[in-house]
PDB file with one MODEL, atoms N, CA, C and O in Angstrom:
MODEL        1
ATOM      1  N   ARG A   1      55.370 155.711 144.116  1.00  0.00           N
ATOM      2  CA  ARG A   1      56.613 155.087 144.624  1.00  0.00           C
ATOM      3  C   ARG A   1      57.018 155.739 145.831  1.00  0.00           C
ATOM      4  O   ARG A   1      57.302 154.994 146.769  1.00  0.00           O
ATOM      5  N   ALA A   2      57.108 157.037 146.013  1.00  0.00           N
ATOM      6  CA  ALA A   2      57.585 157.610 147.061  1.00  0.00           C
ATOM      7  C   ALA A   2      56.634 157.332 148.384  1.00  0.00           C
ATOM      8  O   ALA A   2      57.117 157.347 149.516  1.00  0.00           O
ATOM      9  N   GLN A   3      55.339 157.095 148.150  1.00  0.00           N
ATOM     10  CA  GLN A   3      54.397 156.730 149.150  1.00  0.00           C
ATOM     11  C   GLN A   3      54.716 155.366 149.583  1.00  0.00           C
ATOM     12  O   GLN A   3      54.460 155.120 150.762  1.00  0.00           O
ATOM     13  N   GLU A   4      55.257 154.366 148.820  1.00  0.00           N
ATOM     14  CA  GLU A   4      55.539 153.191 149.066  1.00  0.00           C
ATOM     15  C   GLU A   4      56.563 153.141 150.044  1.00  0.00           C
ATOM     16  O   GLU A   4      56.488 152.432 151.047  1.00  0.00           O
ATOM     17  N   VAL A   5      57.685 154.008 149.724  1.00  0.00           N
ATOM     18  CA  VAL A   5      58.934 154.147 150.503  1.00  0.00           C
ATOM     19  C   VAL A   5      58.698 154.842 151.744  1.00  0.00           C
ATOM     20  O   VAL A   5      59.362 154.534 152.734  1.00  0.00           O
ATOM     21  N   ALA A   6      57.734 155.839 151.800  1.00  0.00           N
ATOM     22  CA  ALA A   6      57.271 156.391 153.075  1.00  0.00           C
ATOM     23  C   ALA A   6      56.597 155.243 153.970  1.00  0.00           C
ATOM     24  O   ALA A   6      56.996 155.161 155.131  1.00  0.00           O
ATOM     25  N   ASN A   7      55.736 154.463 153.587  1.00  0.00           N
ATOM     26  CA  ASN A   7      54.966 153.676 154.313  1.00  0.00           C
ATOM     27  C   ASN A   7      55.920 152.338 154.881  1.00  0.00           C
ATOM     28  O   ASN A   7      55.678 151.769 155.945  1.00  0.00           O
ATOM     29  N   ALA A   8      57.026 151.969 153.971  1.00  0.00           N
ATOM     30  CA  ALA A   8      57.890 150.969 154.373  1.00  0.00           C
ATOM     31  C   ALA A   8      58.813 151.627 155.511  1.00  0.00           C
ATOM     32  O   ALA A   8      59.171 150.933 156.463  1.00  0.00           O
ATOM     33  N   THR A   9      59.149 152.821 155.415  1.00  0.00           N
ATOM     34  CA  THR A   9      60.235 153.512 156.482  1.00  0.00           C
ATOM     35  C   THR A   9      59.177 153.542 157.681  1.00  0.00           C
ATOM     36  O   THR A   9      59.585 153.025 158.721  1.00  0.00           O
ATOM     37  N   GLU A  10      57.917 154.052 157.697  1.00  0.00           N
ATOM     38  CA  GLU A  10      57.341 154.180 158.804  1.00  0.00           C
ATOM     39  C   GLU A  10      56.979 152.933 159.523  1.00  0.00           C
ATOM     40  O   GLU A  10      56.810 152.940 160.742  1.00  0.00           O
ATOM     41  N   GLU A  11      56.871 151.978 158.877  1.00  0.00           N
ATOM     42  CA  GLU A  11      56.553 150.558 159.390  1.00  0.00           C
ATOM     43  C   GLU A  11      58.022 150.102 160.076  1.00  0.00           C
ATOM     44  O   GLU A  11      58.059 149.704 161.240  1.00  0.00           O
ATOM     45  N   TYR A  12      59.118 150.191 159.315  1.00  0.00           N
ATOM     46  CA  TYR A  12      60.317 149.939 159.968  1.00  0.00           C
ATOM     47  C   TYR A  12      60.745 150.673 161.215  1.00  0.00           C
ATOM     48  O   TYR A  12      61.351 150.066 162.098  1.00  0.00           O
ATOM     49  N   VAL A  13      60.464 151.920 161.320  1.00  0.00           N
ATOM     50  CA  VAL A  13      60.587 152.833 162.681  1.00  0.00           C
ATOM     51  C   VAL A  13      59.512 152.277 163.718  1.00  0.00           C
ATOM     52  O   VAL A  13      59.828 152.283 164.907  1.00  0.00           O
ATOM     53  N   ARG A  14      58.441 151.867 163.392  1.00  0.00           N
ATOM     54  CA  ARG A  14      57.494 151.220 164.286  1.00  0.00           C
ATOM     55  C   ARG A  14      58.125 149.933 164.923  1.00  0.00           C
ATOM     56  O   ARG A  14      58.059 149.787 166.143  1.00  0.00           O
ATOM     57  N   GLU A  15      58.682 149.079 164.199  1.00  0.00           N
ATOM     58  CA  GLU A  15      59.224 147.885 164.689  1.00  0.00           C
ATOM     59  C   GLU A  15      60.675 147.973 165.281  1.00  0.00           C
ATOM     60  O   GLU A  15      61.078 147.198 166.148  1.00  0.00           O
ATOM     61  N   ASN A  16      61.336 148.867 164.798  1.00  0.00           N
ATOM     62  CA  ASN A  16      62.746 149.222 165.585  1.00  0.00           C
ATOM     63  C   ASN A  16      63.013 150.662 165.871  1.00  0.00           C
ATOM     64  O   ASN A  16      63.822 151.347 165.246  1.00  0.00           O
ATOM     65  N   PRO A  17      62.278 151.064 166.852  1.00  0.00           N
ATOM     66  CA  PRO A  17      62.469 152.471 167.241  1.00  0.00           C
ATOM     67  C   PRO A  17      63.820 152.787 167.626  1.00  0.00           C
ATOM     68  O   PRO A  17      64.392 153.605 166.905  1.00  0.00           O
ATOM     69  N   TRP A  18      64.447 152.323 168.593  1.00  0.00           N
ATOM     70  CA  TRP A  18      65.814 152.739 169.185  1.00  0.00           C
ATOM     71  C   TRP A  18      66.860 152.699 168.004  1.00  0.00           C
ATOM     72  O   TRP A  18      67.687 153.601 167.872  1.00  0.00           O
ATOM     73  N   GLN A  19      66.787 151.572 167.116  1.00  0.00           N
ATOM     74  CA  GLN A  19      67.653 151.293 166.073  1.00  0.00           C
ATOM     75  C   GLN A  19      67.490 152.578 165.056  1.00  0.00           C
ATOM     76  O   GLN A  19      68.470 153.070 164.497  1.00  0.00           O
ATOM     77  N   SER A  20      66.337 153.002 164.900  1.00  0.00           N
ATOM     78  CA  SER A  20      66.041 154.261 163.952  1.00  0.00           C
ATOM     79  C   SER A  20      66.608 155.380 164.646  1.00  0.00           C
ATOM     80  O   SER A  20      67.229 156.169 163.936  1.00  0.00           O
ATOM     81  N   VAL A  21      66.533 155.635 165.908  1.00  0.00           N
ATOM     82  CA  VAL A  21      67.042 156.742 166.565  1.00  0.00           C
ATOM     83  C   VAL A  21      68.595 156.760 166.496  1.00  0.00           C
ATOM     84  O   VAL A  21      69.180 157.828 166.316  1.00  0.00           O
ATOM     85  N   GLY A  22      69.244 155.629 166.632  1.00  0.00           N
ATOM     86  CA  GLY A  22      70.568 155.514 166.439  1.00  0.00           C
ATOM     87  C   GLY A  22      71.178 155.851 165.003  1.00  0.00           C
ATOM     88  O   GLY A  22      72.200 156.498 164.770  1.00  0.00           O
ATOM     89  N   ILE A  23      70.353 155.289 164.151  1.00  0.00           N
ATOM     90  CA  ILE A  23      70.727 155.573 162.665  1.00  0.00           C
ATOM     91  C   ILE A  23      70.655 157.183 162.394  1.00  0.00           C
ATOM     92  O   ILE A  23      71.552 157.798 161.818  1.00  0.00           O
ATOM     93  N   ALA A  24      69.517 157.741 162.868  1.00  0.00           N
ATOM     94  CA  ALA A  24      69.279 159.239 162.784  1.00  0.00           C
ATOM     95  C   ALA A  24      70.517 159.858 163.339  1.00  0.00           C
ATOM     96  O   ALA A  24      71.283 160.551 162.670  1.00  0.00           O
ATOM     97  N   ALA A  25      70.683 159.543 164.714  1.00  0.00           N
ATOM     98  CA  ALA A  25      71.804 160.291 165.260  1.00  0.00           C
ATOM     99  C   ALA A  25      73.097 160.180 164.791  1.00  0.00           C
ATOM    100  O   ALA A  25      73.882 161.123 164.892  1.00  0.00           O
ATOM    101  N   GLY A  26      73.444 158.970 164.214  1.00  0.00           N
ATOM    102  CA  GLY A  26      74.698 158.868 163.469  1.00  0.00           C
ATOM    103  C   GLY A  26      74.747 159.398 162.164  1.00  0.00           C
ATOM    104  O   GLY A  26      75.854 159.459 161.629  1.00  0.00           O
ATOM    105  N   PHE A  27      73.716 159.807 161.530  1.00  0.00           N
ATOM    106  CA  PHE A  27      73.554 160.452 160.250  1.00  0.00           C
ATOM    107  C   PHE A  27      73.843 162.015 160.460  1.00  0.00           C
ATOM    108  O   PHE A  27      74.511 162.704 159.689  1.00  0.00           O
ATOM    109  N   GLY A  28      73.267 162.425 161.557  1.00  0.00           N
ATOM    110  CA  GLY A  28      73.084 163.817 161.989  1.00  0.00           C
ATOM    111  C   GLY A  28      74.627 164.070 162.406  1.00  0.00           C
ATOM    112  O   GLY A  28      75.194 165.088 162.010  1.00  0.00           O
ATOM    113  N   LEU A  29      75.188 163.271 163.086  1.00  0.00           N
ATOM    114  CA  LEU A  29      76.746 163.578 163.470  1.00  0.00           C
ATOM    115  C   LEU A  29      77.595 163.614 162.403  1.00  0.00           C
ATOM    116  O   LEU A  29      78.410 164.533 162.341  1.00  0.00           O
ATOM    117  N   LEU A  30      77.537 162.505 161.274  1.00  0.00           N
ATOM    118  CA  LEU A  30      78.169 162.627 160.326  1.00  0.00           C
ATOM    119  C   LEU A  30      77.954 163.886 159.301  1.00  0.00           C
ATOM    120  O   LEU A  30      78.905 164.286 158.628  1.00  0.00           O
ATOM    121  N   LEU A  31      76.766 164.442 159.220  1.00  0.00           N
ATOM    122  CA  LEU A  31      76.353 165.486 158.396  1.00  0.00           C
ATOM    123  C   LEU A  31      77.087 166.680 159.081  1.00  0.00           C
ATOM    124  O   LEU A  31      77.803 167.439 158.428  1.00  0.00           O
ATOM    125  N   GLY A  32      76.876 166.820 160.451  1.00  0.00           N
ATOM    126  CA  GLY A  32      77.489 167.890 161.273  1.00  0.00           C
ATOM    127  C   GLY A  32      79.146 168.082 160.949  1.00  0.00           C
ATOM    128  O   GLY A  32      79.622 169.150 160.563  1.00  0.00           O
ATOM    129  N   LEU A  33      79.851 166.972 161.157  1.00  0.00           N
ATOM    130  CA  LEU A  33      81.245 166.794 160.828  1.00  0.00           C
ATOM    131  C   LEU A  33      81.563 167.235 159.372  1.00  0.00           C
ATOM    132  O   LEU A  33      82.518 167.948 159.066  1.00  0.00           O
ATOM    133  N   LEU A  34      80.638 166.719 158.508  1.00  0.00           N
ATOM    134  CA  LEU A  34      81.084 167.121 157.090  1.00  0.00           C
ATOM    135  C   LEU A  34      80.921 168.684 156.893  1.00  0.00           C
ATOM    136  O   LEU A  34      81.727 169.355 156.249  1.00  0.00           O
ATOM    137  N   LEU A  35      79.738 169.221 157.545  1.00  0.00           N
ATOM    138  CA  LEU A  35      79.629 170.565 157.153  1.00  0.00           C
ATOM    139  C   LEU A  35      80.573 171.554 158.024  1.00  0.00           C
ATOM    140  O   LEU A  35      80.945 172.625 157.544  1.00  0.00           O
ATOM    141  N   SER A  36      80.874 171.218 159.089  1.00  0.00           N
ATOM    142  CA  SER A  36      81.804 171.864 159.957  1.00  0.00           C
ATOM    143  C   SER A  36      83.107 172.171 159.489  1.00  0.00           C
ATOM    144  O   SER A  36      83.741 173.168 159.835  1.00  0.00           O
ATOM    145  N   ARG A  37      83.568 171.146 158.555  1.00  0.00           N
ATOM    146  CA  ARG A  37      84.975 171.152 157.921  1.00  0.00           C
ATOM    147  C   ARG A  37      84.962 172.216 156.718  1.00  0.00           C
ATOM    148  O   ARG A  37      86.050 172.543 156.243  1.00  0.00           O
ATOM    149  N   ARG A  38      83.939 172.695 156.274  1.00  0.00           N
ATOM    150  CA  ARG A  38      83.959 173.494 155.128  1.00  0.00           C
ATOM    151  C   ARG A  38      84.182 175.045 155.530  1.00  0.00           C
ATOM    152  O   ARG A  38      84.229 175.909 154.655  1.00  0.00           O
TER     153      ARG A  38
ENDMDL
END
């Protein structure tokens, strides 16, 4: 099951590289904000 998810994610990133970068950056920013408030 995990391998299926990994394959689907890899395929999505290949098809939409810049959107994936944006999502990762947004997630990192959100995580940083949450961790800095503690």
